[in-house]
C-alpha positions in Angstrom: 92.0 138.3 116.4 95.6 139.4 116.0 98.5 138.3 118.1 101.9 140.1 117.7 105.0 138.5 119.2 106.9 141.2 121.0 109.3 138.8 122.9 110.2 135.2 122.3 113.4 133.1 122.4 114.0 133.4 118.6 114.8 136.7 116.8 113.0 137.8 113.7 114.7 139.6 110.8 114.3 143.0 112.3 113.5 142.3 115.9 115.7 141.1 118.8 115.1 138.1 121.1 115.6 137.1 124.7 114.6 134.1 126.9 111.1 135.3 127.6 107.6 135.8 126.3 105.4 138.8 125.5 102.4 139.0 123.2 100.2 142.0 122.1 96.7 140.6 121.6 93.9 142.6 119.8 90.5 141.1 120.1 86.9 141.9 121.1 87.7 145.6 121.0 90.5 145.3 123.5 94.3 145.5 123.4 96.0 143.1 125.8 99.7 142.9 126.7 100.2 139.3 127.7 103.5 139.1 129.7 106.4 141.4 129.3 109.5 139.2 129.0 112.5 139.9 131.2 113.6 143.4 130.0 112.5 146.3 127.9 112.9 144.3 124.7 109.1 144.1 124.3 109.0 147.9 124.1 111.8 148.0 121.6 110.3 145.3 119.4 106.9 147.0 119.6 108.5 150.1 118.2 110.1 148.2 115.3 106.7 146.6 114.6 104.8 149.9 114.7 102.7 148.8 117.7 101.5 151.6 120.0 101.5 150.2 123.5 99.7 153.3 124.8 96.6 151.5 123.4 96.9 148.8 126.1 93.6 148.2 128.0 95.0 145.5 130.4 98.2 143.7 131.1 98.1 139.9 132.0 100.9 138.3 133.9 100.7 134.5 133.3 102.9 133.6 136.3 105.6 135.0 138.5 108.8 134.1 136.7 111.4 136.7 135.8 111.3 135.9 132.0 107.6 136.8 131.9 107.3 139.7 134.4 110.5 141.6 134.9 109.7 143.8 131.9 106.9 145.3 134.0 109.4 147.7 135.5 109.5 149.5 132.1 105.8 150.3 131.9 103.3 151.7 134.4 99.8 153.1 134.8 97.7 150.2 133.5 95.5 147.5 135.0 97.6 144.4 135.8 95.8 141.1 136.3 97.4 138.0 137.7 97.3 135.2 140.3 98.1 136.3 143.8 100.8 133.7 144.0 103.0 135.5 141.5 104.9 137.4 144.1 106.6 134.7 146.0 110.4 134.2 146.2 111.4 131.2 144.1 114.6 129.5 142.9 116.0 126.8 140.6 116.8 123.5 142.3 119.9 122.9 140.4 121.9 126.0 141.3 119.8 128.0 143.7 119.4 130.9 141.3 116.6 133.3 141.8 113.8 133.1 139.2 111.0 135.1 140.7 109.9 138.6 139.9 112.3 141.6 140.3 109.5 143.8 141.7 107.6 143.1 144.9 103.8 143.1 145.1 103.9 146.5 147.0 106.1 148.0 144.2 103.7 146.7 141.5 100.7 148.0 143.4 102.3 151.4 143.2 102.8 151.1 139.4 99.6 149.5 138.3 95.9 149.0 139.2 96.5 145.5 140.5 93.9 142.8 140.3 94.7 139.4 141.7 92.5 136.3 141.6 92.7 132.5 141.9 89.2 132.3 140.3 88.4 132.8 136.6 88.1 136.4 135.7 85.9 137.6 132.8 87.8 140.5 131.0 85.2 140.9 128.3 82.3 139.0 126.8 84.8 136.9 124.8 87.9 136.9 126.9 88.7 135.1 130.2 91.6 134.9 132.5 91.6 131.3 133.9 92.9 131.9 137.4 94.4 128.9 139.1 94.3 125.8 136.9 93.5 122.5 138.6 96.1 119.8 138.1 93.9 116.8 137.2 95.7 114.7 134.6 98.0 111.8 135.7 100.9 112.8 133.4 101.3 116.6 133.9 102.9 118.7 136.7 104.3 115.6 138.4 107.7 117.0 139.0 109.3 120.4 139.3 112.7 122.0 138.9 111.8 124.9 141.3 111.8 125.6 145.0 110.3 128.1 147.4 112.5 130.1 149.7 111.9 127.6 152.5 113.2 124.7 150.3 109.8 123.1 149.6 108.9 122.2 146.0 107.3 125.0 143.9 104.9 123.6 141.3 104.1 127.1 140.1 100.4 127.0 141.1 100.1 130.6 139.9 100.5 129.5 136.3 97.5 130.7 134.4 96.3 131.4 130.8 94.1 133.6 128.7 91.1 132.2 126.8 89.5 133.9 123.8 86.2 132.8 122.5 86.4 132.7 118.7 83.5 131.7 116.4 85.5 128.5 115.6 86.0 127.6 119.2 88.4 128.5 122.1 91.8 129.9 121.5 94.1 129.6 124.5 97.3 131.6 125.2 99.8 130.2 127.7 102.8 131.8 129.2 104.8 128.6 130.1 102.1 126.0 130.6 103.4 124.8 134.0 100.0 123.6 134.8 100.0 121.3 131.7 98.6 122.0 128.3 95.8 119.4 128.8 94.9 120.6 132.3 94.7 124.2 130.9 92.5 123.3 128.0 90.2 121.2 130.2 89.8 124.1 132.7 89.1 126.5 129.8 86.3 124.2 128.6 84.8 123.9 132.1 84.9 127.7 132.6 83.4 128.7 129.3 81.2 125.6 128.6 82.7 125.3 125.2 84.5 122.1 124.1 85.6 123.1 120.6 89.3 124.1 120.7 90.4 126.3 117.7 94.0 126.8 118.9 96.6 127.0 121.6 99.7 129.2 121.5 102.6 130.0 123.9 105.0 128.2 126.2 104.2 124.5 126.7 107.1 123.7 129.1 107.8 120.4 127.4 111.5 119.5 127.0 111.7 116.0 125.5 109.6 113.8 123.2 108.6 111.9 126.3 105.3 110.5 127.6 103.9 113.9 128.5 104.6 115.3 125.1 103.2 112.2 123.3 100.0 112.3 125.4 99.6 116.0 124.9 99.9 115.6 121.1 97.4 112.8 121.2 94.9 114.9 123.1 95.3 117.8 120.7 94.8 115.4 117.7 91.8 113.8 119.2 90.2 117.2 119.8 90.9 118.4 116.3 92.8 121.5 117.4 93.5 123.5 114.2 96.3 125.9 115.4 99.0 124.4 117.7 101.8 126.9 118.2 104.3 126.0 120.9 107.1 128.5 121.7 109.4 129.9 124.3 110.1 127.1 126.9 109.2 124.3 124.5 112.6 122.7 123.6 113.8 121.2 120.4 112.9 117.5 120.9 109.3 118.4 121.9 109.1 121.1 119.2 110.1 118.6 116.6 107.4 116.2 117.7 104.7 118.9 117.5 106.0 120.0 114.0 105.8 116.4 112.8 102.1 116.2 113.8 100.9 119.7 113.2 103.4 121.3 110.9 103.7 124.4 113.1 106.4 127.0 112.4 109.0 128.2 114.8 107.7 131.4 116.4 110.0 134.4 116.2 109.8 137.9 117.6 108.1 140.2 115.1 105.7 137.5 113.9 102.0 138.5 113.6 99.3 135.9 113.6 95.7 136.3 112.5 93.0 133.9 113.6 
């Protein structure tokens, strides 16, 4: 399996960065574009990296935030898979700024072959989209910094992830991990029937070295996860705690990982 980082918060030597996430994943005979960042930067960086996005078989939108899906307006004609809750209007609590998608569901239906599901979706023999992830742990997804248009709390129930079945165990790719890293892994195990976790990569949405971060690290240690690669919305204090335990490198645009 190969994962190429087209968009992330940190720039590589020859690629640019923005606050956002986009991965190009090659596995099980498929090419998957996982999120598109917030602009056309994923396209520019793909060009610098020699990646032909015309080879895309399917696009996955992890959740309906601007920094993961606004880049969709720069590409069209593919199958797009996501949770149906991705298209709501949503805002930050602190300043009321809009953080939802730029394009409406109707607009995206005109641009893509849209598939929406709250249930797990089998993309291929070895690749699953998790659908809606149950929030079962007592230390994740307890608070939120987001609101719906009517002022009620938005816990980003549309947050999902991609699961790839490797010979060494499950490899999970998250966009922001709003559902919680542990909740996501537990759901992946339930869906696939596989308990061995080879790796997890993407946004973990952890900001401090707090109780949630510590319990997440403990869980990953206890389950012997080999590859732990937080990025994007994982901030410095939490990132430092992960590095102290797992020695993970800071992910940059232009990075290419082989598993």
